[in-house]
N, C-alpha and C positions, 0 to 999 in steps of 0.2 A: 164560809170567805168568798165574798162576793168577785167577780171577774175584774172590778176595778182594784180590788185590792190586791188581787193575785198577779196583775199585771204591775202594779207599783212595787211590790215584791220583787218581782223578776228584773224590773228594770235598774232597781238600786239594791241588789241582793248582795254587792260586795261593800255596800256602806252602811247599811243600817241592820237591825239585829233579824231582819226576815232572812236574812242568808247567812250562811258558815261563817263563823267567825274564826279568825286565825290564832294557834294556841301561843298562848304566853310561851316563852322559851323558860326552861327551867334555871336554876342555876348554875348546874353541871353542863347543859349546853351552851351558855354564856361562857363559862371556862374555857370549853372546848373551843369555840370560836375565837376567844382571845388567844389562845395558844398558837391556834394554826396562824390566824391575823398577826402576831407578834413574830413570826418566824421569817427571819433576815432571807431574802432571796437574793442568793448569790449564783453566779455562773461562770464556767469556765470560757475565756475569751475563744471564740469559734463556734463550732457546731453546737454545743451548750447553750451559750448565749443566744444563738440565733432560734433555736428551739423554743427557748423561754420566751424570748422577746416576740417570737410569732404567737405564743399561746397569750401573751397580755394584749397584743393586737385584735386578736379574735376576741378574747373576752369584751375589750372595750367596744368592738363592733357588734357583738350579739347581746351584751348586758349593760355597756355603758350608755352614754348619751348618744343619740342618733345622729348628732351634729358633731363629727370631730374637727377640730381645728387646726389641728397639727397632727402628724403622723409620719415621723422619720425614723432614721436610726438610733436616737438619743432620747426623744420627746414624743410621748401621744397625749393629747390633751383633747377634752370635750367637755361641752355644757349641755346641761339641759334646760328647757324653757326657750324663752325669747327674750331679745335685748331689753325690751321695756321690763321684762318680769323674769331675771334670770333663777335658775334652778341650780341643782346642785353642778358643781365643776369637778371633773376628775382629771388627775395630772399622772402620768406614768413616767419615770424616768429611768435612764440606763446610765451609770457612772462609774468611774473607776474605783475599783476598792482595794484592791492589792496587785503587785505584778501579775498578769494573767488571769485576774479575776475581775469579774464587774459586779455589780449590785444594782437590782431592780427593785425601785420603789414606787409606792401606791398612794396616792393622796385624793382623798374627796373632802371637798369644802361645801360646806351648806349655808346659805344665805336664811336666817330666822328658822322657821319651821318646814323648810320646802324638802330636807331629806327623809321626812317621816315616811316610810314603805309601808306600812301597815299601821291600823287604827291604834294597837295597842304599843306600839313601839315608840321608845322616845329617840329623838335627833341623835343622840350617842350610841344607841344601840343599832339604828338603821346603819351609821356609818361604820359601826363594827363589823355587823353582818356584810356588808360589801366588801370591807377589808377581807374577812375570812373566806368569802367567795373567789376574790381576784385569787388570793395566796393560793387556796386548792388547786384552780385551774393552773395557776402558771408552776406550782411545783408538782403537777399531776397527782394529786393525793386523792 
């Protein structure tokens, strides 16, 4: 392999075949992601909600959009990309569920193909994986 070819592989190793390819998830993994992602995130008003809401905010700051547009007691919102080319939009809400209980919800919206996180994932699978990771962190699983 010439130095030029080696440099090209190093420079683009995450995009082309000369670098490691991500593993395609198995149907069992996808089913596990779906179970966790579909888990309703409920909390008891007070310290339980504050802890879970704090985890949601921390997750958004660490793994979500680098630009949060809103972060308060009821709503956390952010968007990847620029105004001229918007990327994925994440919205986390905390709403009334029942007396003394609140529900935390997560939504990831994607314009066109801007949400694909790995070369072999579809937009739907990418959204599922994001929902799974969010729920896993907030529920502390």
